[in-house]
KEVO-747780 format. One record per residue (C-alpha): residue in one letter; x, y, z. Coordinates in steps of 0.05 Angstrom, whole numbers, padded with zeros to 5 digits, always signed. Layout:
! residues N
aXYZ ...
END
This chain:
! residues 359
m-00661-00228+00103 k-00622-00183+00149 r-00567-00176+00097 r-00617-00158+00042 d-00651-00108+00087 f-00584-00078+00104 l-00564-00071+00030 k-00633-00043+00013 s-00627+00010+00067 i-00558+00029+00042 g-00586+00036-00029 i-00644+00079-00006 g-00597+00123+00035 l-00549+00130-00023 t-00605+00149-00072 a-00631+00201-00023 t-00561+00229-00013 l-00548+00234-00089 a-00616+00267-00100 t-00601+00318-00046 a-00532+00332-00074 h-00562+00340-00145 a-00615+00388-00119 n-00562+00429-00085 t-00519+00434-00148 v-00574+00450-00199 q-00585+00525-00199 p-00650+00557-00223 e-00648+00593-00290 p-00637+00668-00282 i-00694+00715-00296 y-00676+00776-00338 n-00717+00837-00320 w-00711+00887-00377 k-00738+00957-00391 m-00761+00976-00461 v-00764+01051-00475 t-00804+01073-00535 s-00816+01134-00579 w-00892+01125-00577 p-00947+01143-00528 k-00963+01085-00482 n-01008+01034-00517 f-01017+01078-00578 p-01051+01036-00632 g-01003+00999-00677 l-00938+01029-00652 g-00946+01029-00576 t-00987+00965-00577 g-00934+00935-00623 a-00881+00947-00570 e-00926+00914-00517 f-00940+00855-00564 l-00865+00843-00574 a-00851+00846-00499 k-00908+00797-00484 l-00885+00750-00540 i-00813+00748-00514 n-00839+00734-00444 e-00883+00677-00467 m-00832+00646-00515 s-00778+00648-00461 g-00822+00616-00409 g-00817+00679-00367 r-00741+00680-00368 i-00742+00749-00399 s-00792+00797-00368 i-00799+00865-00402 k-00832+00928-00375 v-00852+00976-00431 y-00848+01051-00422 g-00884+01099-00467 g-00848+01159-00495 g-00834+01208-00439 e-00850+01160-00382 l-00778+01142-00368 v-00740+01184-00420 p-00763+01231-00476 p-00783+01197-00541 m-00722+01222-00579 e-00672+01200-00525 i-00685+01126-00526 f-00626+01111-00572 d-00575+01140-00524 t-00610+01109-00464 v-00604+01039-00491 s-00534+01051-00519 r-00506+01066-00450 g-00546+01010-00417 a-00594+01051-00375 a-00649+01010-00409 e-00641+00943-00444 m-00686+00954-00504 g-00714+01011-00547 h-00772+01014-00596 g-00771+01070-00648 a-00751+01085-00720 a-00681+01091-00747 y-00691+01157-00783 y-00699+01191-00715 w-00624+01180-00704 k-00598+01210-00769 g-00556+01257-00727 k-00516+01197-00704 h-00504+01175-00776 p-00543+01198-00838 a-00543+01127-00867 f-00586+01102-00810 q-00645+01129-00849 f-00640+01073-00901 f-00661+01024-00847 s-00728+01060-00835 t-00752+01087-00903 v-00729+01123-00965 p-00772+01171-01006 f-00797+01136-01069 g-00759+01075-01044 m-00778+01005-01021 t-00846+00982-00998 a-00854+00940-00935 t-00848+00874-00972 e-00786+00898-01008 m-00755+00925-00944 n-00765+00858-00909 a-00734+00822-00968 w-00673+00868-00968 l-00663+00863-00893 y-00669+00787-00888 k-00649+00762-00956 g-00609+00818-00988 g-00556+00835-00936 g-00591+00894-00905 m-00593+00866-00835 e-00518+00852-00834 l-00505+00924-00853 w-00554+00949-00800 e-00518+00908-00747 k-00452+00936-00771 a-00478+01008-00769 y-00507+01002-00699 s-00449+00963-00669 a-00410+01028-00663 f-00464+01050-00613 n-00465+00984-00574 l-00533+00965-00602 m-00564+00903-00635 p-00620+00924-00683 t-00681+00883-00705 s-00740+00899-00748 a-00803+00899-00705 g-00858+00927-00749 n-00876+00963-00812 s-00930+01015-00828 g-00935+01000-00902 v-00945+01058-00949 q-00964+01119-00908 m-01008+01179-00923 g-00978+01243-00950 g-00998+01288-00893 w-01048+01338-00864 f-01052+01409-00890 n-01093+01471-00876 k-01088+01493-00949 e-01090+01460-01017 i-01026+01437-01049 n-01032+01454-01123 s-00959+01466-01140 l-00890+01464-01111 e-00898+01537-01094 d-00949+01518-01041 l-00895+01480-01003 k-00849+01540-00997 g-00843+01568-00927 l-00889+01512-00901 k-00870+01488-00832 m-00885+01413-00834 r-00870+01358-00785 i-00834+01307-00829 p-00773+01266-00807 g-00716+01232-00842 l-00697+01239-00915 g-00767+01263-00931 g-00754+01324-00888 e-00692+01341-00928 v-00731+01334-00993 l-00782+01383-00965 r-00726+01431-00946 r-00698+01429-01017 a-00769+01443-01043 g-00772+01506-01001 g-00808+01480-00939 i-00785+01479-00867 p-00782+01408-00838 v-00795+01401-00763 n-00782+01337-00723 l-00832+01327-00667 p-00854+01265-00629 g-00924+01241-00645 g-00954+01262-00579 e-00941+01336-00595 l-00971+01338-00665 l-01043+01357-00651 t-01028+01415-00605 s-00971+01439-00650 l-01017+01439-00710 k-01073+01474-00673 s-01027+01527-00644 g-00991+01543-00709 v-00923+01516-00687 i-00928+01476-00752 d-00971+01487-00814 a-00976+01414-00834 t-00957+01346-00810 e-00950+01275-00833 w-00955+01219-00782 v-00971+01149-00806 n-01037+01128-00838 p-01112+01133-00825 y-01111+01083-00767 n-01059+01123-00728 d-01079+01192-00752 l-01151+01182-00730 a-01126+01159-00661 f-01088+01225-00653 g-01148+01265-00677 l-01108+01303-00730 h-01172+01316-00768 q-01189+01366-00713 a-01133+01411-00735 a-01128+01405-00811 k-01178+01396-00867 y-01138+01368-00926 y-01110+01298-00923 y-01061+01283-00980 y-01036+01219-01012 p-00993+01181-01029 g-00939+01180-00976 w-00882+01191-01025 h-00835+01203-00966 e-00850+01137-00929 p-00869+01080-00975 g-00856+01025-00924 t-00828+01048-00857 t-00792+00995-00815 i-00803+01002-00740 e-00743+00979-00701 c-00727+00946-00635 f-00655+00952-00612 i-00621+00919-00553 n-00559+00939-00515 k-00506+00895-00547 n-00467+00879-00484 i-00532+00856-00451 f-00554+00818-00513 d-00487+00782-00519 s-00490+00761-00445 i-00554+00721-00449 p-00557+00647-00470 d-00561+00631-00544 d-00632+00604-00540 l-00655+00671-00511 k-00619+00709-00565 n-00657+00669-00617 i-00723+00681-00581 v-00712+00757-00581 l-00693+00758-00654 n-00749+00713-00678 a-00802+00746-00635 s-00782+00812-00668 r-00795+00781-00737 v-00864+00758-00714 a-00878+00828-00688 n-00854+00857-00753 q-00906+00817-00792 d-00961+00827-00740 m-00957+00903-00743 l-00961+00906-00819 c-01022+00860-00817 e-01055+00905-00766 y-01046+00967-00809 v-01072+00934-00872 a-01132+00908-00834 r-01150+00973-00799 n-01133+01030-00846 n-01194+01030-00891 d-01243+01029-00833 a-01207+01089-00804 l-01207+01124-00871 r-01282+01115-00878 t-01292+01145-00809 l-01249+01205-00827 v-01288+01217-00891 d-01359+01197-00871 k-01361+01222-00799 h-01310+01279-00798 n-01316+01304-00871 v-01242+01301-00884 d-01223+01323-00954 i-01179+01269-00986 r-01134+01297-01040 e-01083+01267-01086 y-01018+01304-01095 p-01015+01336-01164 k-00973+01293-01210 d-00924+01350-01227 v-00912+01360-01152 i-00897+01287-01143 e-00851+01288-01203 k-00811+01346-01176 l-00806+01315-01107 r-00781+01251-01138 h-00727+01289-01176 i-00705+01324-01112 s-00706+01259-01074 t-00659+01225-01122 a-00607+01279-01108 v-00617+01278-01033 v-00611+01203-01026 s-00550+01197-01070 e-00515+01252-01030 v-00520+01210-00967 a-00476+01158-01000 q-00420+01209-01004 k-00416+01221-00929 d-00368+01163-00914 a-00350+01092-00932 l-00405+01061-00890 a-00459+01106-00921 g-00434+01088-00990 e-00436+01014-00974 i-00508+01017-00947 y-00531+01061-01005 a-00500+01014-01056 s-00534+00953-01025 y-00602+00987-01018 s-00601+01016-01089 a-00577+00952-01122 f-00631+00911-01087 l-00685+00960-01105 a-00665+00961-01178 k-00665+00886-01180 v-00731+00874-01143 k-00767+00930-01181 v-00763+00890-01246 w-00802+00833-01215 q-00850+00878-01177 d-00868+00914-01241 i-00892+00851-01275 s-00922+00820-01213 e-00951+00867-01159 r-00958+00929-01201 a-00986+00893-01262 y-01035+00854-01219 l-01060+00916-01182 n-01070+00952-01248 a-01108+00892-01275 r-01151+00888-01213 v-01178+00959-01223 v-01252+00957-01241 
END
């Protein structure tokens, strides 16, 4: 009995010693506290809330191992400086749109939207199944960034004007807030493109700094109160047929985290990408009805000859980007080839069905 008790006590002591040693060697998982800087006003519907949704999703999916504080445009850095801020590592993540950074490389604009180009569904297909994402990563790697798609507005509205647009002549001399390739098309048509963050649009339109503006769609335009400064609301959004909203991460920081967290960040972005598009589709018509029924906004369709001329100009503008350098040519070739291929199917599926659905 004494011998058994002695051996039992040794076993208990050894177990306790091993447990203590194991507890001392197992380190808790690190917590990554990240900052996300954005181009949008804090919690702005769709865009700002989309950034918050993504941050919350990453936190939940990672079990709290990545905690992200979201900053609205201007809270930590100005809206148009988030690219450089994340590139140099002063913040870990950014949430904006690739056409804002065309000064870094003109081909970046293909990863946001192209006038008369791909819709949201087509953009997602190109990015994830057509080689677009690999090109995007290649383009941003020179700036130490890892890009992801984190939302899409769908087809946008054509813009707010204080006068009717009856011909291309009405665009000449017009100061209009319009970014990206659409802005260059307007310039070639005789207008004056201005790039302003969303938070400055209403005051700029009221004060005469600009004569017209596009923003996103009824859901977002109503939230900014743009109907208070302009009467005519034109469609379609020829300049932005399906604008991808991006999240980019400092590449050194992204590469340093465990593989499971990398996958969480990338897959959470894809969920956020889908969620934002669903939100816009669900909310736009209610907002449009409010603009028309409550605020007496005058909804106008662009004249067909104006659209035709803008399309002609756009073809030249977009093709010229391809001539900038080898990377621009590679991105343009991939985008154009995918659009040409997918358009054949879309014409006998989506377009044909929508035409048939008209009553």
